[in-house]
C-alpha positions as CSV (number, residue, x, y, z in Angstrom):
1,X,27.0,-52.9,-29.6
2,X,29.3,-55.9,-30.2
3,X,28.0,-59.2,-31.5
4,X,29.2,-60.9,-28.3
5,X,27.0,-58.6,-26.2
6,X,24.0,-59.1,-28.4
7,X,24.5,-62.9,-28.1
8,X,24.8,-62.8,-24.3
9,X,21.8,-60.5,-23.8
10,X,19.7,-62.5,-26.3
11,X,20.6,-65.8,-24.6
12,X,19.7,-64.4,-21.2
13,X,16.3,-63.3,-22.4
14,X,15.8,-66.7,-24.2
15,X,16.5,-68.5,-20.9
16,X,13.9,-66.3,-19.1
17,X,11.4,-66.9,-21.9
18,X,12.0,-70.7,-22.1
19,X,9.1,-71.7,-19.8
20,X,6.6,-69.9,-22.1
21,X,8.1,-70.4,-25.5
22,X,9.5,-73.9,-24.9
23,X,11.0,-75.4,-28.1
24,X,10.2,-72.1,-30.1
25,X,12.7,-70.1,-27.9
26,X,15.4,-70.5,-30.6
27,X,13.3,-68.4,-33.1
28,X,13.5,-65.0,-31.4
29,X,17.1,-65.8,-30.2
30,X,18.2,-66.5,-33.8
31,X,16.5,-63.5,-35.3
32,X,17.9,-61.2,-32.6
33,X,21.5,-62.3,-33.4
34,X,21.2,-62.9,-37.2
35,X,19.7,-59.5,-37.9
36,X,23.2,-58.1,-38.2
37,X,23.7,-60.2,-41.3
38,X,22.4,-57.2,-43.2
39,X,25.7,-55.4,-42.4
40,X,27.7,-58.2,-44.0
41,X,25.4,-58.4,-47.0
42,X,25.6,-54.7,-47.6
43,X,29.4,-54.9,-47.4
44,X,29.5,-57.9,-49.8
45,X,27.4,-56.1,-52.4
46,X,29.0,-52.7,-52.0
47,X,32.6,-53.8,-52.1
48,X,32.0,-56.9,-54.2
49,X,33.7,-59.3,-51.8
50,X,32.5,-62.2,-49.7
51,X,35.5,-61.8,-47.4
52,X,34.2,-61.8,-43.8
53,X,37.6,-60.5,-42.7
54,X,37.2,-57.5,-45.0
55,X,33.8,-56.8,-43.5
56,X,35.0,-57.1,-39.9
57,X,37.9,-54.8,-40.8
58,X,35.5,-52.3,-42.3
59,X,33.1,-52.2,-39.4
60,X,35.9,-52.3,-36.9
61,X,37.6,-49.1,-38.1
62,X,37.8,-46.1,-35.8
63,X,34.5,-44.5,-36.7
64,X,32.7,-46.6,-39.3
65,X,30.0,-44.8,-41.3
66,X,26.5,-45.5,-39.9
67,X,24.8,-45.9,-43.3
68,X,21.0,-46.7,-43.3
69,X,21.5,-49.0,-46.3
70,X,23.9,-51.2,-44.2
71,X,21.1,-51.7,-41.7
72,X,18.2,-52.8,-43.9
73,X,16.7,-55.3,-41.4
74,X,16.9,-52.7,-38.7
75,X,14.8,-50.2,-40.6
76,X,11.3,-49.3,-39.2
77,X,9.7,-49.8,-42.6
78,X,11.0,-53.4,-42.8
79,X,9.9,-54.1,-39.2
80,X,6.5,-52.5,-39.9
81,X,6.0,-54.6,-43.0
82,X,6.9,-57.7,-40.9
83,X,4.4,-56.6,-38.3
84,X,1.6,-56.2,-40.9
85,X,2.3,-59.6,-42.4
86,X,2.5,-61.3,-39.0
87,X,-0.8,-59.7,-38.0
88,X,-2.5,-60.6,-41.3
89,X,-1.3,-64.2,-41.3
90,X,-1.5,-64.7,-37.6
91,X,1.8,-66.6,-37.8
92,X,3.4,-67.4,-34.4
93,X,6.7,-67.8,-36.1
94,X,6.6,-64.4,-37.7
95,X,5.6,-62.8,-34.3
96,X,8.6,-64.6,-32.7
97,X,10.9,-63.4,-35.4
98,X,9.6,-59.9,-35.0
99,X,10.1,-60.1,-31.2
100,X,13.7,-61.0,-31.7
101,X,14.3,-58.2,-34.3
102,X,12.7,-55.6,-32.0
103,X,14.7,-56.8,-29.0
104,X,17.9,-56.3,-31.0
105,X,16.9,-52.9,-32.3
106,X,16.0,-51.8,-28.8
107,X,19.4,-52.9,-27.6
108,X,21.0,-50.9,-30.4
109,X,19.0,-47.8,-29.4
110,X,20.0,-48.1,-25.8
111,X,23.6,-48.6,-26.8
112,X,23.7,-45.5,-29.1
113,X,22.1,-43.4,-26.4
114,X,24.6,-44.5,-23.8
115,X,27.6,-44.0,-26.1
116,X,26.5,-40.5,-27.1
117,X,26.1,-39.6,-23.5
118,X,29.6,-41.0,-22.7
119,X,31.1,-39.1,-25.6
120,X,29.5,-35.8,-24.6
121,X,30.5,-36.3,-20.9
122,X,34.1,-37.3,-21.6
123,X,34.5,-34.6,-24.3
124,X,33.4,-31.9,-21.8
125,X,35.7,-33.4,-19.2
126,X,38.6,-33.2,-21.6
127,X,37.6,-29.7,-22.6
128,X,37.4,-30.9,-26.2
129,X,41.2,-31.4,-26.3
130,X,42.6,-34.7,-27.6
131,X,44.7,-36.2,-24.8
132,X,47.1,-37.8,-27.4
133,X,48.0,-34.8,-29.6
134,X,46.7,-31.9,-27.5
135,X,44.7,-30.3,-30.3
136,X,41.2,-28.8,-29.8
137,X,38.4,-30.5,-31.6
138,X,34.7,-29.8,-31.5
139,X,33.9,-33.4,-32.3
140,X,36.1,-35.9,-30.5
141,X,35.5,-39.6,-31.0
142,X,34.8,-42.2,-28.3
143,X,37.3,-45.0,-28.2
144,X,36.8,-48.2,-26.1
145,X,40.0,-48.8,-24.1
146,X,38.7,-51.9,-22.4
147,X,35.6,-54.0,-23.0
148,X,34.0,-54.9,-19.7
149,X,33.4,-58.6,-19.2
150,X,30.4,-57.7,-17.0
151,X,27.5,-56.3,-19.2
152,X,26.4,-54.2,-16.2
153,X,29.7,-52.4,-16.3
154,X,29.6,-51.9,-20.1
155,X,29.1,-48.1,-20.0
156,X,31.4,-47.2,-17.2
157,X,33.5,-44.1,-18.3
158,X,36.7,-45.7,-17.1
159,X,36.5,-48.1,-20.1
160,X,36.6,-45.2,-22.6
161,X,38.6,-42.3,-23.8
162,X,37.9,-39.5,-26.3
163,X,40.4,-38.9,-29.2
164,X,40.5,-36.7,-32.2
165,X,39.7,-38.5,-35.5
166,X,43.4,-38.7,-36.5
167,X,44.6,-40.3,-33.2
168,X,41.6,-42.5,-33.1
169,X,42.5,-43.9,-36.5
170,X,46.1,-44.4,-35.3
171,X,44.8,-46.5,-32.4
172,X,42.7,-48.6,-34.7
173,X,45.3,-49.0,-37.4
174,X,47.7,-50.8,-35.0
175,X,50.5,-49.2,-36.9
176,X,51.5,-47.5,-33.6
177,X,54.4,-48.6,-31.5
178,X,54.0,-50.2,-28.1
179,X,55.0,-46.9,-26.5
180,X,51.9,-45.4,-28.1
181,X,49.7,-47.8,-26.2
182,X,51.6,-47.2,-22.9
183,X,51.3,-43.4,-23.3
184,X,47.6,-43.8,-24.2
185,X,47.0,-45.9,-21.1
186,X,48.7,-43.3,-18.9
187,X,46.6,-40.5,-20.5
188,X,43.4,-42.6,-19.8
189,X,44.4,-42.7,-16.1
190,X,45.2,-38.9,-16.1
191,X,41.9,-38.2,-17.8
192,X,40.0,-40.1,-15.1
193,X,41.5,-38.0,-12.3
């Protein structure tokens, strides 16, 4: 799930929780958004660079590796430890931080489930043939053609296409000519029919 979507959903939940949490509403909101700092920190340590641009490029590639070490704050052991400390200390702040982290992780879980379902459905519909190169692949990759502005329309199949790993990387590398994009758009329309 994109950062923008996490921010929108977390802000909506914060608005709903405002009457109960009052001035403390910023705590779960901040923790639900800032949890993704673990991705950047992992990238900075692994690649020895503080470049935010390099991290965005790395995580924005066609099919970035989903490494557990890049998601330290998302890990159940870290969340469990925070739960134990929050319960032991009876700290309202720790409980609110944990609530924000758990909200974020639950959004990620829903997102992964939905994306896997889309990938399977669109791959079956394409008969596991890449619409760009025409080759058969057992494992096609899901590419987002258009990000829906409406969060309720986020997982609509019309916003996605399946591509083989090579064609998917071409799309993300932006080395392709404008005709590549036009052809891809036509194939998306044909794939939907």
